[in-house]
C-alpha positions as CSV (number, residue, x, y, z in Angstrom):
1,X,-0.3,-0.1,-0.2
2,X,2.8,2.6,0.9
3,X,4.6,1.6,-2.6
4,X,1.3,2.7,-4.7
5,X,1.2,5.9,-2.6
6,X,4.7,6.4,-3.2
7,X,4.3,5.7,-6.9
8,X,1.3,7.9,-7.1
9,X,3.1,11.0,-5.6
10,X,6.2,10.3,-8.2
11,X,3.5,10.3,-11.0
12,X,1.8,13.7,-9.5
13,X,5.1,15.4,-9.4
14,X,6.3,14.5,-12.9
15,X,2.9,15.8,-14.3
16,X,3.4,18.9,-12.5
17,X,6.9,19.2,-13.6
18,X,5.7,18.4,-17.3
19,X,3.2,21.1,-17.1
20,X,5.5,23.7,-16.2
21,X,7.8,23.9,-19.1
22,X,7.2,27.3,-20.4
23,X,8.1,28.9,-16.7
24,X,5.6,31.7,-16.9
25,X,7.5,32.7,-20.4
26,X,4.7,31.7,-23.1
27,X,4.3,35.0,-25.1
28,X,1.8,33.2,-27.6
29,X,2.7,32.1,-31.1
30,X,5.6,33.6,-31.1
31,X,6.7,31.8,-28.1
32,X,9.8,29.0,-29.0
33,X,12.2,28.1,-31.6
34,X,11.9,29.3,-35.0
35,X,14.1,28.5,-37.9
36,X,15.4,31.4,-40.4
37,X,14.7,29.8,-43.6
38,X,15.3,32.5,-45.7
39,X,16.2,36.2,-45.8
40,X,15.5,39.0,-48.5
41,X,17.5,42.1,-49.0
42,X,15.8,44.4,-51.2
43,X,13.7,41.6,-52.5
44,X,16.5,40.0,-53.4
45,X,17.3,36.3,-51.8
46,X,20.7,36.2,-49.6
47,X,22.6,33.5,-51.2
48,X,25.1,34.0,-48.5
49,X,22.7,33.0,-45.7
50,X,23.8,29.5,-44.8
51,X,20.4,28.6,-43.2
52,X,21.6,27.8,-39.7
53,X,20.5,30.4,-37.9
54,X,17.4,30.2,-35.2
55,X,15.7,32.7,-33.1
56,X,14.1,31.5,-29.5
57,X,11.7,33.7,-28.0
58,X,10.7,32.9,-24.4
59,X,9.2,35.7,-22.3
60,X,10.9,39.3,-23.0
61,X,14.3,37.3,-24.3
62,X,15.3,36.9,-27.8
63,X,18.1,34.1,-28.3
64,X,19.7,34.1,-31.8
65,X,21.8,30.7,-32.0
66,X,23.7,29.4,-35.4
67,X,27.0,27.5,-36.2
68,X,28.8,31.2,-35.6
69,X,27.7,31.6,-32.2
70,X,24.7,32.8,-29.9
71,X,23.4,36.5,-28.9
72,X,21.0,37.4,-26.4
73,X,18.7,40.4,-26.6
74,X,15.4,41.8,-25.2
75,X,12.2,41.8,-27.0
76,X,8.8,43.0,-26.8
77,X,5.7,43.1,-29.4
78,X,4.1,46.5,-29.9
79,X,1.6,47.7,-32.5
80,X,2.4,45.3,-34.9
81,X,6.5,45.5,-34.6
82,X,8.5,43.3,-32.6
83,X,11.1,45.7,-30.9
84,X,14.9,44.0,-30.3
85,X,17.1,45.7,-27.6
86,X,20.7,45.2,-28.2
87,X,22.5,47.7,-25.9
88,X,23.0,45.6,-22.7
89,X,26.0,44.7,-20.7
90,X,27.4,42.5,-17.9
91,X,31.1,42.1,-16.5
92,X,31.9,39.8,-18.8
93,X,30.6,41.6,-21.5
94,X,31.6,45.0,-20.6
95,X,30.9,46.8,-23.8
96,X,27.5,47.6,-25.5
97,X,27.0,45.7,-28.7
98,X,30.0,42.7,-27.4
99,X,29.1,39.3,-29.3
100,X,26.7,37.9,-26.7
101,X,24.6,41.1,-26.7
102,X,24.7,41.6,-30.6
103,X,22.9,40.3,-33.3
104,X,24.3,37.5,-35.1
105,X,26.4,38.4,-37.7
106,X,24.3,36.8,-40.5
107,X,21.4,38.5,-39.1
108,X,22.5,41.8,-41.1
109,X,21.1,43.8,-38.3
110,X,22.9,46.2,-36.4
111,X,25.0,46.1,-33.3
112,X,24.6,48.0,-29.8
113,X,20.8,49.4,-30.9
114,X,17.1,49.2,-30.7
115,X,15.9,47.6,-33.6
116,X,12.0,47.6,-35.0
117,X,11.0,44.7,-37.2
118,X,7.8,45.2,-38.7
119,X,5.6,42.1,-38.2
120,X,4.5,41.0,-41.7
121,X,2.8,37.7,-40.5
122,X,2.7,35.7,-37.5
123,X,1.0,32.2,-37.9
124,X,1.4,29.3,-35.7
125,X,4.0,27.7,-38.1
126,X,4.9,30.6,-40.2
127,X,6.4,33.9,-39.1
128,X,7.6,37.0,-41.7
129,X,9.4,40.0,-40.2
130,X,10.9,43.1,-41.9
131,X,13.3,45.7,-40.9
132,X,14.2,48.9,-42.7
133,X,17.6,50.5,-42.2
134,X,17.4,54.1,-40.5
135,X,18.3,55.6,-43.9
136,X,16.0,53.7,-46.0
137,X,18.1,52.0,-48.2
138,X,17.7,48.5,-47.2
139,X,14.9,46.4,-46.4
140,X,15.6,42.8,-44.8
141,X,12.5,40.4,-44.9
142,X,12.9,37.3,-42.6
143,X,10.7,34.1,-43.2
144,X,10.8,31.7,-40.0
145,X,9.5,28.4,-39.4
146,X,8.4,27.0,-36.2
147,X,11.0,24.5,-35.3
148,X,10.5,21.3,-33.1
């Protein structure tokens, strides 16, 4: 009888832990990992993009990863845009725009800045974002596919 009770307690704990996978960071459709499947610069496919970049969203954090490294920024959604903030530092990375707190180079986004991306499409499995450079000379469109 004691063994059955112990098994039930363990099962309840496991179910409880499984329910806590989002840790309060679920932000709707954008939550989770997304693979950047295509980058268009002024309407032309970026042939230099090697198809290895992933953007993960949880709560107010964006985590970019690729074969070239990782970067972490703060993000928030407001009025049909996604605002990324890459001006942060810590004791190991005291300079704003340092490698960990800069967008990955293959993203072609500026370092040490607040970046505004227009949300062109946000569905459960597909997201499309657009960035226009401050001088208006360059527009970058990112096509992302939900991963996992």
